[in-house]
C-alpha positions in Angstrom: -21.1 -115.9 -1.4 -19.9 -116.8 -4.9 -16.8 -118.8 -5.5 -13.4 -117.0 -5.6 -9.9 -117.8 -6.8 -6.6 -116.3 -5.7 -3.4 -116.7 -7.8 0.0 -116.8 -6.1 3.3 -116.7 -8.0 6.9 -117.3 -7.1 7.4 -113.5 -7.1 5.3 -110.6 -5.7 4.2 -109.4 -9.2 3.4 -111.7 -12.2 6.1 -110.3 -14.5 8.2 -112.8 -16.4 10.8 -112.9 -19.2 10.7 -115.2 -22.1 12.6 -118.4 -21.3 11.5 -118.3 -17.6 9.1 -120.7 -16.0 5.9 -119.5 -14.4 5.5 -121.3 -11.0 2.6 -120.7 -8.7 -0.7 -122.0 -7.4 -4.3 -121.2 -7.7 -6.4 -121.2 -4.5 -10.0 -121.9 -5.4 -12.6 -121.3 -2.7 -16.2 -122.6 -3.2 -19.0 -122.1 -0.7 -21.3 -124.9 -1.9 -20.9 -128.2 -3.5 -20.8 -128.0 -7.3 -21.6 -130.6 -9.9 -18.9 -130.3 -12.5 -17.7 -131.9 -15.7 -14.1 -130.9 -14.9 -11.9 -128.2 -13.4 -8.8 -127.2 -15.4 -6.1 -124.6 -15.5 -5.7 -122.8 -18.9 -2.7 -120.7 -19.9 -3.1 -118.7 -23.1 -0.7 -116.4 -24.9 -2.0 -114.7 -28.0 -2.1 -111.6 -30.2 -5.3 -110.0 -31.5 -5.7 -107.3 -34.1 -8.9 -105.4 -34.9 -10.0 -102.2 -36.6 -12.8 -101.0 -38.8 -12.7 -98.9 -42.0 -15.5 -97.0 -43.7 -15.8 -97.8 -47.4 -18.1 -96.9 -50.2 -19.0 -98.6 -53.5 -21.2 -97.8 -56.5 -23.8 -100.3 -57.7 -26.5 -99.5 -60.4 -25.6 -95.8 -60.2 -26.1 -95.7 -56.4 -23.4 -95.2 -53.8 -23.5 -97.5 -50.9 -21.5 -97.0 -47.7 -20.4 -99.9 -45.6 -18.0 -100.9 -42.9 -15.1 -103.4 -43.5 -14.0 -105.2 -40.4 -10.3 -106.2 -40.3 -9.3 -109.0 -37.9 -6.2 -111.0 -37.0 -5.2 -113.5 -34.4 -2.0 -115.3 -33.6 -1.5 -117.9 -30.8 1.8 -118.4 -29.0 0.8 -120.6 -26.1 -2.3 -122.7 -25.2 -1.8 -125.2 -22.5 -4.5 -126.9 -20.5 -4.2 -129.0 -17.3 -7.1 -130.9 -15.7 -7.0 -130.6 -11.9 -10.4 -132.2 -11.1 -12.5 -134.7 -13.0 -16.2 -135.2 -13.5 -18.2 -135.3 -10.3 -19.1 -133.2 -7.3 -16.6 -130.6 -6.3 -17.0 -130.2 -2.5 -17.3 -126.9 -0.8 -14.1 -125.5 0.7 -10.6 -124.5 -0.4 -8.8 -126.3 -3.2 -5.2 -125.5 -4.1 -3.8 -126.3 -7.5 -0.1 -125.8 -8.4 1.1 -124.9 -11.9 4.4 -124.8 -13.7 4.4 -123.2 -17.2 7.7 -122.8 -19.2 7.7 -119.8 -21.5 9.4 -120.2 -24.9 12.3 -117.8 -25.7 10.4 -116.5 -28.8 7.4 -115.2 -26.8 6.8 -111.6 -27.8 6.3 -108.9 -25.2 3.0 -108.0 -23.7 1.4 -104.9 -25.2 -2.0 -103.2 -25.2 -2.7 -100.5 -27.8 -5.7 -99.2 -29.7 -5.8 -101.7 -32.6 -4.4 -104.8 -30.9 -2.9 -106.5 -27.9 -0.4 -109.3 -27.0 -1.6 -110.8 -23.8 -0.9 -113.7 -21.5 -3.5 -115.0 -19.1 -3.8 -117.9 -16.7 -7.3 -119.1 -15.9 -9.0 -121.6 -13.6 -12.2 -122.8 -15.2 -15.0 -124.8 -13.6 -16.8 -126.5 -16.4 -20.3 -126.9 -14.8 -23.1 -129.2 -15.8 -26.1 -127.4 -17.3 -24.8 -124.1 -16.1 -22.5 -121.3 -17.2 -18.8 -122.0 -16.5 -17.1 -120.2 -13.7 -14.0 -118.5 -15.1 -11.2 -116.9 -12.9 -8.5 -115.1 -14.8 -5.1 -113.6 -14.0 -3.3 -111.6 -16.7 0.5 -111.2 -16.4 3.3 -109.4 -18.2 5.7 -111.3 -20.4 8.8 -109.6 -21.8 10.9 -110.9 -24.6 14.5 -110.9 -23.4 16.6 -108.6 -25.7 20.3 -108.4 -24.5 21.8 -105.7 -26.6 25.3 -106.9 -25.7 24.7 -109.9 -28.0 24.4 -107.6 -31.0 27.9 -106.0 -31.5 26.6 -104.0 -34.5 24.7 -101.8 -32.0 28.1 -100.5 -30.7 28.5 -98.6 -33.9 27.5 -94.9 -33.7 24.5 -93.9 -35.7 25.1 -91.0 -38.1 22.7 -89.5 -40.6 23.6 -86.6 -42.9 21.1 -84.4 -44.8 21.4 -81.6 -47.4 18.6 -79.1 -47.7 18.2 -76.4 -50.4 16.0 -73.4 -49.8 15.1 -72.6 -53.4 15.6 -73.7 -57.0 17.7 -72.1 -59.7 17.9 -69.2 -60.5 16.9 -68.1 -57.0 18.9 -70.9 -55.2 20.8 -70.2 -52.1 23.5 -72.2 -50.4 22.6 -75.5 -48.8 22.0 -76.4 -45.2 24.2 -79.4 -44.2 23.2 -81.3 -41.0 24.7 -84.3 -39.4 23.0 -86.1 -36.5 25.2 -88.5 -34.4 24.0 -90.9 -31.7 26.8 -92.8 -29.8 25.1 -96.3 -29.9 22.5 -98.1 -31.9 20.6 -99.6 -29.0 19.5 -98.5 -25.5 17.2 -99.8 -22.7 14.3 -98.0 -20.9 15.6 -95.6 -18.3 18.7 -94.6 -20.3 19.1 -91.4 -22.2 19.8 -91.2 -25.9 22.4 -88.5 -26.2 22.8 -86.8 -29.6 25.0 -84.3 -31.3 23.7 -82.2 -34.2 26.1 -80.3 -36.4 24.5 -77.7 -38.7 26.4 -75.8 -41.4 24.1 -73.1 -42.8 25.7 -72.2 -46.1 22.7 -70.2 -47.1 23.3 -66.5 -48.0 19.8 -65.3 -47.2 18.1 -67.6 -44.6 18.4 -68.2 -40.9 17.3 -71.4 -39.2 14.8 -70.9 -36.3 15.5 -74.1 -34.2 15.4 -77.9 -34.0 13.2 -80.6 -32.6 14.4 -84.1 -31.9 11.8 -86.8 -31.1 11.8 -90.4 -29.9 8.9 -92.1 -31.7 7.3 -95.5 -31.2 5.7 -97.2 -34.2 3.3 -100.1 -33.9 2.6 -102.2 -37.0 -0.6 -104.3 -37.2 -1.4 -107.0 -39.7 -4.9 -108.1 -40.3 -5.6 -111.5 -41.9 -9.3 -111.2 -42.7 -11.2 -110.4 -44.9 -7.9 -110.0 -46.6 -4.3 -109.1 -45.6 -3.8 -105.5 -44.7 -1.4 -103.5 -42.5 -1.7 -100.3 -40.6 0.6 -98.3 -38.3 0.1 -96.3 -35.1 2.7 -93.9 -33.8 3.3 -92.5 -30.3 5.7 -89.6 -29.5 7.5 -90.7 -26.4 9.8 -87.8 -25.8 11.2 -84.7 -27.5 13.9 -82.1 -27.2 13.2 -78.7 -28.6 15.9 -76.1 -28.9 15.2 -72.6 -30.2 18.8 -71.8 -31.0 19.0 -69.9 -34.3 21.6 -70.9 -36.8 22.4 -67.7 -38.7 23.2 -67.7 -42.4 26.8 -68.4 -43.3 27.4 -69.9 -39.9 27.9 -73.3 -38.1 26.6 -74.6 -34.8 26.9 -77.8 -32.8 23.8 -78.6 -30.7 23.8 -81.4 -28.1 20.9 -82.9 -26.2 19.4 -86.0 -24.8 16.1 -88.0 -24.9 15.1 -90.1 -21.9 13.6 -93.5 -22.7 10.4 -94.2 -20.7 9.0 -97.6 -19.7 8.3 -99.2 -23.1 8.4 -102.8 -24.5 11.5 -103.8 -26.4 11.8 -103.7 -30.1 10.2 -106.6 -31.9 12.5 -109.3 -33.3 9.9 -111.4 -35.1 7.4 -110.5 -37.8 4.1 -111.2 -35.9 0.8 -109.6 -36.5 1.9 -106.9 -33.9 5.4 -105.5 -33.9 6.9 -102.4 -32.4 9.9 -100.3 -33.5 11.5 -97.0 -32.6 13.0 -94.0 -34.4 14.8 -90.8 -33.5 13.4 -88.1 -35.8 15.1 -84.7 -36.3 13.2 -81.7 -37.6 14.9 -78.4 -38.5 12.8 -75.3 -38.6 13.7 -73.7 -41.9 11.7 -70.6 -41.3 8.5 -69.2 -42.9 7.6 -70.2 -46.4 10.0 -73.2 -46.4 9.4 -76.9 -45.8 11.1 -78.1 -42.6 13.9 -80.6 -43.0 13.0 -84.0 -41.4 14.9 -87.2 -41.3 14.6 -90.4 -39.3 17.1 -92.7 -37.6 16.0 -96.2 -36.6 17.1 -97.2 -33.1 16.8 -100.4 -31.0 15.2 -100.6 -27.6 16.3 -103.7 -25.6 15.8 -105.1 -22.1 19.5 -105.2 -21.2 21.7 -102.2 -22.1 25.0 -102.2 -23.7 27.9 -102.4 -21.2 29.7 -99.7 -23.1 26.8 -97.3 -22.7 27.4 -97.1 -19.0 29.0 -94.0 -17.4 31.7 -96.4 -16.0 31.9 -99.4 -18.4 34.5 -101.2 -16.3 32.0 -101.8 -13.5 29.0 -102.3 -15.8 29.4 -106.0 -16.1 28.5 -106.4 -12.5 25.1 -104.8 -13.3 24.2 -107.1 -16.2 21.7 -109.9 -15.4 22.4 -113.5 -16.4 20.2 -114.5 -19.3 20.2 -117.4 -21.8 22.2 -115.2 -24.2 24.5 -113.5 -21.7 28.1 -114.7 -21.8 29.2 -116.7 -18.8 30.8 -114.5 -16.1 29.1 -111.3 -17.3 26.6 -111.2 -14.5 26.9 -110.5 -10.9 26.0 -112.9 -8.1 24.8 -110.3 -5.6 21.1 -110.2 -4.9 19.2 -107.3 -6.3 17.9 -104.3 -4.4 14.2 -103.8 -4.7 12.2 -100.7 -4.5 8.5 -100.2 -3.5 6.4 -101.3 -6.5 3.6 -98.7 -6.7 0.4 -98.7 -8.8 0.1 -96.1 -11.6 -0.8 -92.6 -10.9 -4.2 -91.3 -11.9 -2.6 -89.3 -14.7 -0.7 -92.3 -16.0 -3.8 -94.5 -15.9 -6.0 -92.0 -17.7 -3.4 -91.0 -20.3 -2.9 -94.5 -21.4 -4.9 -93.7 -24.5 -7.7 -95.6 -26.2 -7.2 -99.3 -25.4 -8.1 -102.5 -27.3 -11.4 -104.0 -26.2 -11.6 -107.8 -26.7 -15.2 -108.1 -27.9 -14.7 -111.8 -28.6 -14.6 -112.5 -24.8 -17.7 -112.4 -22.6 -17.8 -109.0 -20.9 -17.8 -110.7 -17.5 -14.5 -112.4 -18.2 -12.6 -109.6 -19.9 -9.3 -108.2 -18.5 -9.2 -105.1 -20.6 -8.1 -102.9 -17.6 -4.8 -104.7 -17.4 -1.8 -102.6 -18.2 1.6 -104.4 -18.9 4.5 -103.2 -16.8 8.0 -102.6 -18.2 11.3 -102.4 -16.3 13.5 -99.4 -16.4 17.2 -99.0 -15.6 18.4 -96.3 -13.1 22.0 -95.1 -12.9 22.5 -97.1 -16.1 21.6 -100.6 -15.2 19.7 -101.6 -12.1 16.4 -102.8 -13.6 13.2 -102.3 -11.7 11.7 -105.0 -9.6 8.8 -105.1 -7.1 9.7 -105.6 -3.4 8.6 -108.4 -1.1 6.7 -106.3 1.5 7.1 -107.3 5.1 3.6 -106.3 6.2 2.0 -109.2 4.2 1.7 -112.8 5.3 4.6 -115.0 4.1 3.8 -117.1 1.2 5.3 -120.6 0.9 6.0 -119.9 -2.7 8.2 -117.0 -1.8 10.2 -118.7 1.0 13.6 -119.8 0.0 13.3 -118.5 -3.5 14.6 -115.4 -5.2 12.1 -112.5 -5.4 12.7 -112.3 -9.1 14.7 -115.0 -10.8 17.0 -114.6 -13.8 17.0 -113.2 -16.4 15.2 -110.3 -14.7 17.2 -109.6 -11.6 20.1 -107.4 -12.6 22.2 -106.4 -9.6 24.1 -103.4 -8.4 27.4 -103.2 -6.6 27.1 -102.7 -2.9 28.2 -99.2 -1.7 30.1 -99.2 1.5 29.1 -102.8 2.3 25.4 -101.9 3.0 22.9 -103.7 0.8 20.4 -101.0 1.4 22.6 -98.5 -0.4 22.2 -100.0 -3.9 20.7 -97.7 -6.5 16.9 -97.9 -6.3 14.6 -98.8 -9.2 10.9 -99.3 -9.8 8.7 -100.7 -12.4 7.5 -98.3 -15.0 3.8 -98.0 -16.0 3.7 -97.1 -19.6 1.2 -94.3 -20.4 2.5 -94.6 -24.0 2.7 -98.4 -24.5 
């Protein structure tokens, strides 16, 4: 049988926040003695961008078509630790421990069509006169974004728009619309509630309805053959209401957009960044251009306390992080739900994914899907459970299932720890 390697971490699932330390061990099993130059553990965190564009040029009166390949790469972490020197690696089981601190500025893991941000730990057997044996384990890293540390996000978002149907001399009265969102930032699992006030002062036109969307925008920056950017958008959720607003009338429309499992908004200008917008479209009827306007919004990993249904108890639900004020987090252990794999629909609807052609096809991890936590009942973030039907791991004994800053807690209901609100990790079909 060929050699194998199992990675064990200090939590059931390899999901970490920036600022945490990745603790674990690699259990390498070899069936025969191997002559090696060395055995080492490699941890890499990097972003890659790639897309192709079809171009044409004219030379000597002839048109030539060609493909321009845009590429970009950015390295965040690259650590290497030798665990066995040159010589004969005996057959059997070899256990190597690792401890890898994550910088606070590490961007969140993402996988999309034109690029990815990935973190992988590998055990590499550098063999003499043979191909290396490479064993990889990808993991999810999330950049901590505590919205409570940005007081400007407490301010309501309001956007006003004025739309005219026609020009003079056939002009009609304007349509005045005001979109209000209570806060400037939310976390996955929460709902963005909105209020739309429409004043149709037109004397001859009725409005046929509205559509409000939550949109995710990825920005990619290529470095070669020259600097170029491109964007990719995903519609995450939408609210359509067919309420007509008659001429010379006013109407107030309310609704909500649920935020799915998505990575937090980017806070650094790397070669891959993600942002979010709420987009309002008003159906102005036939023969008229619809009225559209956009409102930028921030998605974080820890929600605003004030956005809870009961803000007085919300502080007990906020996890302790490097940028959380002292005393703002609870000391109770979290309640964990069953962590399930993605459904078939989620896996197949993930969209066209980035294929890392720079890596040998036998060592690729292109099937890996990052996992993003969601809050339920406002603030209990998801976390995988420690199942009781699996053998106990020494790495999990005497240690929290998920250390801070991930493990937000919920108040105990009736003194029973099993009655805490449940939560589960989200699998993002729209990364």
